[in-house]
C-alpha positions as CSV (number, residue, x, y, z in Angstrom):
1,M,-41.9,29.6,5.4
2,N,-44.0,30.7,8.2
3,R,-42.6,33.7,10.0
4,A,-42.5,32.7,13.7
5,L,-40.9,29.4,12.5
6,G,-38.2,31.2,10.5
7,R,-37.3,33.5,13.2
8,D,-37.5,30.8,15.8
9,A,-34.8,28.8,13.6
10,R,-32.8,32.1,13.1
11,D,-32.7,32.8,17.0
12,L,-32.7,28.9,17.9
13,P,-29.3,29.6,20.0
14,I,-31.1,32.4,21.9
15,L,-34.4,30.3,22.5
16,L,-32.0,27.4,24.0
17,R,-30.3,29.7,26.6
18,A,-33.7,30.8,27.6
19,A,-35.1,27.4,28.1
20,L,-31.4,26.4,29.8
21,E,-32.3,29.2,32.4
22,V,-35.9,27.9,33.1
23,A,-34.2,24.3,33.4
24,E,-31.6,25.9,35.7
25,Q,-33.9,27.6,38.0
26,A,-35.8,24.6,38.3
27,L,-33.1,22.1,39.2
28,R,-31.8,24.8,41.6
29,D,-35.1,25.0,43.4
30,I,-35.7,21.1,43.2
31,D,-35.5,20.5,46.8
32,S,-38.1,23.4,47.8
33,R,-40.3,22.5,44.9
34,P,-43.8,21.2,46.5
35,A,-43.4,17.5,45.8
36,G,-47.4,17.3,45.5
37,V,-49.5,20.1,44.1
38,L,-53.3,20.2,44.1
39,M,-55.1,20.6,40.4
40,R,-56.4,24.2,39.7
41,A,-58.1,25.4,36.9
42,V,-56.1,27.3,34.3
43,E,-57.5,29.5,31.8
44,R,-57.6,27.9,28.2
45,V,-55.9,29.5,25.0
46,G,-57.0,28.9,21.6
47,L,-54.8,27.9,18.7
48,P,-53.3,31.3,17.6
49,R,-53.6,31.9,13.7
50,E,-50.0,33.2,13.1
51,G,-48.1,31.5,16.0
52,L,-46.7,33.2,19.3
53,G,-43.3,31.5,18.4
54,A,-41.0,29.6,20.7
55,A,-40.6,32.5,23.3
56,G,-44.2,33.3,23.5
57,A,-45.0,29.5,24.2
58,L,-42.3,29.8,26.7
59,D,-43.8,32.6,28.6
60,R,-47.1,30.7,28.5
61,F,-45.6,27.8,30.0
62,R,-43.9,30.1,32.6
63,A,-47.2,31.7,33.6
64,A,-49.6,29.0,33.8
65,F,-48.3,25.7,34.2
66,E,-44.7,26.1,35.8
67,P,-46.3,26.8,39.1
68,L,-48.6,23.3,38.9
69,M,-45.5,21.3,38.0
70,T,-44.6,19.0,40.8
71,G,-41.2,18.4,42.3
72,S,-41.6,14.7,40.8
73,A,-37.7,14.6,39.9
74,G,-36.8,15.7,43.7
75,P,-35.9,14.2,46.9
76,R,-39.3,13.7,48.4
77,Y,-42.0,12.4,45.6
78,W,-42.3,8.9,47.3
79,G,-45.7,8.3,45.3
80,F,-45.9,5.5,43.1
81,V,-42.2,4.3,42.3
82,T,-40.7,7.0,40.5
83,G,-37.0,7.7,40.1
84,S,-35.3,11.3,39.8
85,V,-33.4,12.1,37.0
86,T,-29.6,11.7,37.1
87,P,-27.3,14.7,35.5
88,A,-26.0,12.0,33.0
89,A,-29.4,10.8,32.3
90,L,-30.6,14.3,31.5
91,V,-27.8,15.4,29.2
92,G,-28.5,12.0,27.4
93,D,-31.9,13.1,27.2
94,W,-31.6,16.5,25.9
95,L,-29.4,15.0,23.0
96,T,-31.6,12.6,21.8
97,P,-34.3,15.0,20.3
98,V,-31.2,17.1,18.8
99,F,-30.4,13.7,16.8
100,D,-33.9,12.6,16.9
101,N,-32.7,9.3,15.6
102,N,-34.8,6.1,15.3
103,A,-32.9,2.7,16.1
104,I,-32.7,1.1,12.7
105,G,-29.1,0.0,12.1
106,Q,-29.3,0.3,8.7
107,T,-30.1,3.6,8.3
108,E,-29.4,5.3,11.6
109,P,-26.5,3.1,12.9
110,G,-25.6,5.4,15.6
111,A,-28.7,5.1,17.4
112,A,-29.1,1.2,16.9
113,L,-25.4,0.6,18.2
114,I,-26.2,2.9,21.5
115,E,-29.3,0.7,22.2
116,R,-27.6,-2.6,21.8
117,E,-24.7,-1.2,24.1
118,A,-27.0,0.4,26.6
119,I,-28.7,-3.4,26.8
120,G,-25.4,-5.0,27.7
121,L,-24.6,-2.4,30.1
122,L,-28.1,-3.0,32.1
123,R,-27.6,-6.6,31.6
124,E,-24.3,-6.4,33.4
125,L,-25.9,-3.9,36.1
126,L,-28.6,-6.4,36.9
127,G,-26.3,-9.6,36.5
128,L,-28.7,-11.1,34.0
129,P,-27.4,-13.9,31.7
130,A,-26.7,-13.5,28.2
131,E,-29.5,-15.5,26.7
132,L,-31.8,-13.0,27.9
133,A,-32.3,-10.6,25.2
134,G,-33.5,-6.9,26.1
135,T,-35.5,-4.5,24.3
136,F,-36.6,-0.9,25.3
137,V,-40.1,0.0,25.5
138,S,-42.0,2.6,27.4
139,G,-42.1,1.4,30.9
140,A,-43.6,-1.8,33.0
141,T,-46.8,-1.8,31.4
142,M,-45.5,-2.2,27.8
143,A,-42.7,-4.6,28.9
144,N,-45.4,-6.7,30.8
145,M,-47.5,-6.6,27.5
146,V,-44.8,-7.6,25.4
147,G,-43.6,-10.4,27.6
148,L,-46.8,-11.9,27.9
149,A,-47.6,-11.2,24.4
150,Q,-44.8,-13.9,23.7
151,A,-46.5,-16.0,26.7
152,R,-49.7,-15.9,24.4
153,Q,-47.6,-17.0,21.4
154,W,-46.1,-20.0,23.3
155,A,-49.4,-21.0,24.7
156,A,-51.1,-21.0,21.1
157,A,-48.4,-23.0,19.9
158,R,-49.1,-26.1,22.3
159,S,-52.4,-26.3,20.3
160,G,-50.4,-26.2,16.9
161,A,-51.5,-22.5,16.2
162,R,-49.8,-19.3,15.7
163,A,-51.7,-16.3,17.4
164,D,-49.9,-13.7,15.7
165,R,-51.4,-15.2,12.3
166,D,-54.5,-17.1,13.2
167,G,-55.8,-15.0,16.2
168,L,-57.1,-16.8,19.5
169,Y,-60.5,-17.9,18.0
170,G,-61.4,-21.4,18.7
171,L,-58.3,-22.1,21.1
172,P,-58.4,-22.9,24.7
173,P,-57.6,-19.7,26.7
174,P,-54.1,-19.9,28.6
175,R,-54.6,-19.9,32.3
176,V,-52.7,-17.1,34.0
177,L,-51.3,-17.6,37.5
178,S,-50.3,-15.0,39.9
179,G,-50.1,-13.8,43.7
180,A,-50.2,-10.0,44.0
181,A,-49.9,-9.0,40.7
182,H,-49.5,-5.5,39.4
183,A,-52.7,-4.0,37.6
184,S,-51.0,-3.6,34.5
185,I,-51.0,-7.5,34.1
186,D,-54.6,-7.3,34.0
187,K,-54.4,-4.4,31.4
188,A,-51.9,-6.3,29.3
189,L,-54.4,-9.5,29.3
190,S,-57.1,-7.3,28.1
191,M,-55.2,-5.6,25.4
192,L,-54.0,-9.0,24.0
193,G,-57.4,-10.6,24.1
194,V,-56.6,-13.1,26.4
195,G,-58.7,-11.2,28.7
196,R,-58.8,-10.3,32.4
197,R,-60.6,-13.3,33.6
198,Q,-58.4,-15.5,32.7
199,R,-55.7,-14.4,35.6
200,V,-56.2,-16.6,38.6
201,S,-55.3,-15.1,41.7
202,L,-53.4,-17.8,43.8
203,P,-53.5,-17.8,47.7
204,L,-50.8,-15.4,49.5
205,M,-48.2,-16.4,52.3
206,A,-49.7,-15.1,55.5
207,G,-49.2,-11.7,56.4
208,R,-47.4,-11.4,52.9
209,Q,-48.1,-10.3,49.4
210,A,-46.0,-13.4,48.1
211,V,-47.7,-16.2,46.5
212,D,-47.9,-19.4,48.4
213,V,-45.9,-21.8,46.1
214,A,-47.6,-24.9,47.4
215,A,-51.0,-23.4,46.4
216,L,-49.1,-22.5,42.9
217,A,-47.9,-26.1,42.5
218,S,-51.5,-27.4,43.2
219,A,-52.9,-25.0,40.7
220,L,-50.3,-26.3,37.8
221,D,-51.1,-29.7,38.9
222,R,-54.9,-28.8,38.3
223,A,-54.6,-27.4,34.9
224,D,-55.8,-30.1,33.0
225,G,-53.3,-29.7,30.4
226,A,-54.5,-26.0,30.1
227,A,-51.4,-23.8,28.9
228,C,-50.0,-21.8,32.0
229,I,-48.5,-18.7,32.6
230,V,-47.1,-17.8,35.7
231,V,-46.8,-14.1,36.6
232,A,-44.2,-13.7,39.5
233,S,-44.1,-10.4,41.4
234,A,-40.6,-9.0,42.3
235,G,-41.6,-6.2,44.4
236,T,-45.0,-5.5,44.5
237,A,-46.7,-2.2,44.3
238,D,-48.1,-2.1,47.8
239,T,-45.4,-3.3,50.1
240,G,-42.3,-4.0,47.9
241,D,-43.0,-8.1,48.7
242,F,-41.2,-10.6,46.5
243,D,-42.3,-14.0,45.5
244,D,-40.0,-17.0,45.9
245,L,-38.4,-16.9,42.5
246,A,-36.0,-19.8,43.2
247,A,-38.8,-22.0,44.3
248,I,-40.7,-20.8,41.7
249,G,-37.8,-21.4,39.4
250,A,-37.6,-25.2,40.8
251,L,-41.3,-25.8,39.8
252,R,-40.5,-24.7,36.2
253,R,-38.0,-27.3,35.9
254,E,-40.6,-30.0,37.0
255,R,-43.4,-28.7,35.2
256,D,-44.2,-27.4,31.9
257,F,-45.2,-23.3,32.2
258,W,-44.0,-19.9,30.9
259,L,-42.6,-17.9,33.6
260,H,-42.9,-14.0,33.6
261,V,-41.1,-12.0,36.2
262,D,-42.4,-8.5,36.8
263,A,-39.4,-6.9,38.5
264,A,-40.3,-3.5,37.5
265,F,-38.7,-1.8,40.5
266,G,-37.9,-4.8,42.3
267,G,-35.2,-6.2,39.8
268,F,-32.7,-3.4,40.8
269,A,-32.2,-5.3,44.0
270,A,-29.7,-7.0,42.0
271,C,-27.4,-4.0,42.2
272,S,-26.4,-4.4,45.7
273,P,-25.0,-7.7,47.5
274,I,-27.1,-6.6,50.4
275,H,-30.5,-7.1,48.6
276,R,-29.7,-9.3,45.5
277,H,-31.0,-12.5,47.2
278,L,-34.5,-10.9,46.7
279,V,-34.2,-11.9,43.2
280,D,-32.5,-15.4,43.4
281,G,-33.9,-17.3,40.5
282,W,-35.2,-14.6,37.9
283,E,-32.8,-15.4,35.5
284,S,-34.7,-18.8,34.9
285,A,-37.7,-16.7,33.9
286,D,-39.1,-17.0,29.9
287,S,-39.6,-13.0,30.1
288,I,-38.8,-10.2,32.6
289,T,-40.1,-6.9,33.0
290,V,-37.8,-3.7,34.2
291,D,-38.8,-0.4,34.5
292,C,-35.8,2.2,33.8
293,H,-37.7,5.4,35.0
294,K,-38.0,3.9,38.2
295,W,-34.7,3.0,40.1
296,L,-32.6,3.7,37.1
297,N,-33.3,7.2,37.4
298,V,-33.8,8.1,33.8
299,P,-36.7,10.2,32.3
300,Y,-40.2,8.8,31.3
301,D,-40.7,7.1,29.5
302,S,-38.1,4.1,29.5
303,G,-38.4,0.5,30.4
304,V,-36.9,-2.8,29.4
305,Q,-38.5,-6.0,28.4
306,W,-36.1,-9.1,28.6
307,T,-36.9,-12.5,26.9
308,R,-35.2,-15.7,26.3
309,H,-37.7,-16.4,23.3
310,R,-36.4,-14.0,20.6
311,E,-38.3,-16.1,17.9
312,L,-41.4,-15.6,19.6
313,Q,-40.9,-12.0,19.9
314,L,-40.1,-11.8,16.3
315,Q,-43.4,-13.6,15.2
316,V,-45.3,-11.3,17.2
317,F,-44.0,-8.1,16.5
318,G,-42.2,-8.4,13.1
319,N,-43.0,-6.1,10.3
320,S,-43.1,-6.8,6.7
321,A,-43.0,-3.7,4.1
322,A,-40.7,-2.7,1.1
323,Y,-39.4,0.3,3.3
324,L,-38.6,-1.8,6.2
325,P,-35.2,-3.7,6.8
326,P,-36.1,-7.4,7.2
327,P,-35.1,-8.9,10.5
328,G,-31.4,-10.0,10.7
329,A,-29.0,-11.4,13.2
330,E,-29.6,-7.9,15.3
331,A,-33.1,-7.4,14.7
332,E,-34.2,-3.9,14.7
333,P,-36.5,-2.8,17.8
334,L,-39.3,-2.2,15.3
335,H,-39.5,-6.1,15.1
336,L,-39.4,-6.5,18.8
337,A,-42.0,-4.3,20.3
338,P,-45.2,-2.5,19.7
339,E,-43.7,0.8,18.0
340,N,-42.1,1.1,14.7
341,S,-40.7,4.3,15.4
342,R,-40.0,6.1,18.8
343,R,-37.4,8.3,20.5
344,L,-34.2,7.1,21.3
345,R,-34.8,6.2,24.8
346,A,-31.7,4.2,25.3
347,L,-29.6,7.2,25.3
348,P,-30.2,8.8,28.7
349,A,-30.0,5.1,30.0
350,W,-26.8,4.6,28.0
351,F,-25.3,7.6,29.6
352,T,-26.4,7.3,33.3
353,L,-25.0,3.4,33.3
354,L,-21.5,4.7,31.9
355,A,-21.6,7.8,34.2
356,Y,-22.3,6.0,37.6
357,G,-21.6,2.5,36.9
358,A,-22.1,-0.4,39.0
359,D,-20.9,1.3,42.2
360,G,-23.1,4.2,41.8
361,Y,-26.2,2.1,41.5
362,R,-25.4,0.0,44.3
363,E,-25.1,3.4,46.5
364,I,-28.3,4.4,45.4
365,V,-30.3,1.4,45.6
366,E,-28.8,0.9,49.5
367,R,-29.2,4.4,50.4
368,D,-32.9,4.4,49.4
369,A,-33.7,0.8,51.1
370,A,-31.7,2.0,54.1
371,L,-34.0,5.3,54.4
372,A,-37.3,3.1,53.7
373,S,-36.1,1.1,56.7
374,A,-35.5,3.9,58.7
375,L,-39.0,5.5,58.0
376,G,-40.4,2.2,58.8
377,E,-39.1,2.2,62.0
378,R,-40.3,5.4,63.0
379,V,-43.8,4.6,61.8
380,A,-43.5,1.5,64.1
381,A,-42.6,3.6,67.0
382,S,-45.1,6.1,66.4
383,A,-48.4,6.3,68.4
384,E,-50.4,8.1,65.5
385,L,-49.2,5.5,62.9
386,R,-49.5,2.1,62.3
387,L,-47.1,-0.3,60.1
388,L,-49.0,-2.6,58.0
389,A,-46.2,-4.8,56.6
390,P,-42.3,-5.3,56.8
391,V,-40.1,-2.8,54.7
392,R,-38.2,-5.6,52.6
393,L,-36.7,-3.1,50.1
394,N,-37.8,0.3,49.1
395,V,-41.7,0.4,49.9
396,V,-43.2,1.6,53.5
397,C,-47.0,0.8,53.5
398,F,-48.7,2.4,56.7
399,T,-51.9,3.7,57.7
400,L,-53.6,5.9,61.0
401,A,-53.8,4.6,64.3
402,D,-57.2,4.5,63.6
403,P,-57.5,4.2,59.9
404,E,-60.8,5.4,59.1
405,P,-61.6,5.4,55.5
406,G,-62.3,9.3,55.2
407,R,-59.6,10.1,57.7
408,V,-56.8,8.4,55.9
409,A,-58.0,10.1,52.5
410,R,-57.8,13.4,54.2
411,F,-54.2,12.5,55.8
412,I,-53.2,11.8,52.2
413,A,-54.8,15.0,50.7
414,E,-53.4,17.0,53.6
415,L,-49.7,16.1,52.5
416,R,-50.4,16.8,49.0
417,A,-51.3,20.5,49.9
418,D,-48.5,20.6,52.2
419,G,-46.1,19.6,49.6
420,R,-43.1,18.8,51.8
421,V,-43.6,15.2,50.7
422,F,-45.9,13.2,48.2
423,L,-47.7,9.7,48.8
424,T,-49.9,7.8,47.1
425,P,-52.8,5.8,48.6
426,T,-53.7,1.9,48.5
427,T,-55.7,-0.6,50.5
428,L,-54.1,-3.8,52.2
429,G,-56.2,-6.3,53.6
430,G,-59.0,-4.0,53.6
431,V,-57.5,-1.0,55.4
432,P,-57.0,2.0,53.8
433,A,-53.2,3.2,53.7
434,A,-50.4,5.2,52.5
435,R,-47.3,4.0,50.7
436,A,-44.2,5.6,50.6
437,A,-41.8,4.2,47.7
438,L,-38.0,5.8,47.8
439,S,-36.2,5.2,44.5
440,G,-34.6,8.5,43.7
441,W,-30.9,9.5,43.8
442,R,-31.4,12.8,45.3
443,T,-33.4,11.4,48.6
444,E,-31.1,11.8,51.6
445,E,-31.4,11.6,55.3
446,R,-32.4,15.4,55.7
447,D,-35.2,14.5,53.4
448,L,-36.5,11.7,55.8
449,D,-36.6,14.2,58.4
450,V,-38.5,16.9,56.2
451,A,-40.9,14.5,55.3
452,W,-41.3,12.6,58.7
453,S,-42.3,16.2,60.3
454,A,-45.1,16.8,57.6
455,I,-46.3,13.1,58.0
456,L,-46.7,13.4,61.8
457,E,-48.4,17.0,61.7
458,A,-51.1,15.6,59.2
459,A,-51.3,12.4,61.2
460,R,-51.9,14.3,64.8
461,R,-54.2,16.8,62.9
462,G,-56.3,13.9,61.8
463,H,-56.4,12.5,65.6
464,A,-57.1,16.2,66.9
């Protein structure tokens, strides 16, 4: 055995305690760790011949890279839509590689049962019907891809073909209709061979990122027999807006189309009686995307794809080999998603759902949404800033009073260098803007005050 490997195996308890000390220090400092860190060069090292051992690798990490690790698990990382990691989710994630099981019930039954139970717990949290089956995937992009892969299968079947078996050659392409779709939808269409150009962006409601349902109905009527896939948004990235899912569901009862709902973070509105109306009607969807490393506050990478067409999912992703168990009544995840093997990403979700329950997640969602609303009010009342859209849930989209593109870019860069809050850029209606998305369990009112001071200071410097 390699000497370094043998030594590490012998000293593993010591190494784990050393790693625990690093983790504990990082968590003690999470509130003060910069939310944003600017990139800088780090001297590269070559591959050692004999190996540094785990202690040497830990030393290298602490010296070279730990100072560049952002506080993305902290209370003021408001870029993208990023949750923190709850204590229970962290416990589950630490145990995941210890057992290192894949969720194949015939060989690793504990992992398979945990995954099935976690799906059931999440279904209860979101109030989804039993006929929607769930599968853990790596996040929203993959969940959108898995849902649209089934939609592609459905569209091909309308022409008497099986896309999984025969491909798409010679088949009429489906028409993909959406309002303000997330960029990952186009990426999924590209990966699936449907093509980005097949997506038609429909008119939006005035001053909204929600699709005009009348325009959607008209587009469906003009489809000339083409298979239509409607992608509805439950929480747009720029403003957190929601399509009228109930009205789209009513259309679906009258017309034949596939309804995919991208509810990556907006689906968690279902946790709260205050906000649940935003997703009214999503239960009628054919497929739904939910991203757990957003508002469920579990570590990357974790998402769930929901479907009411498990048979189409099995057609697309089913694997056949002598060493693989065939699909049964409880199909293994390897038959339901692109990966044959993956870490037990259900374990952190299972831990945190059991640990904090429905009331815990209702409180997180309502607190984040209330703080986002308060931030929106401060922006609207400010002479230096301009609110670009109403705050409907947890996303605040705003710009400078004088939104010259270079000035807005400098404003966001200054905030990143300052480190007290992290925001990401966007453009809304041609106006360069910043967006704040509050989805972490750590975020409290004092963090709003700290972030607001940083935002105002950077805005005033931009106007000086």
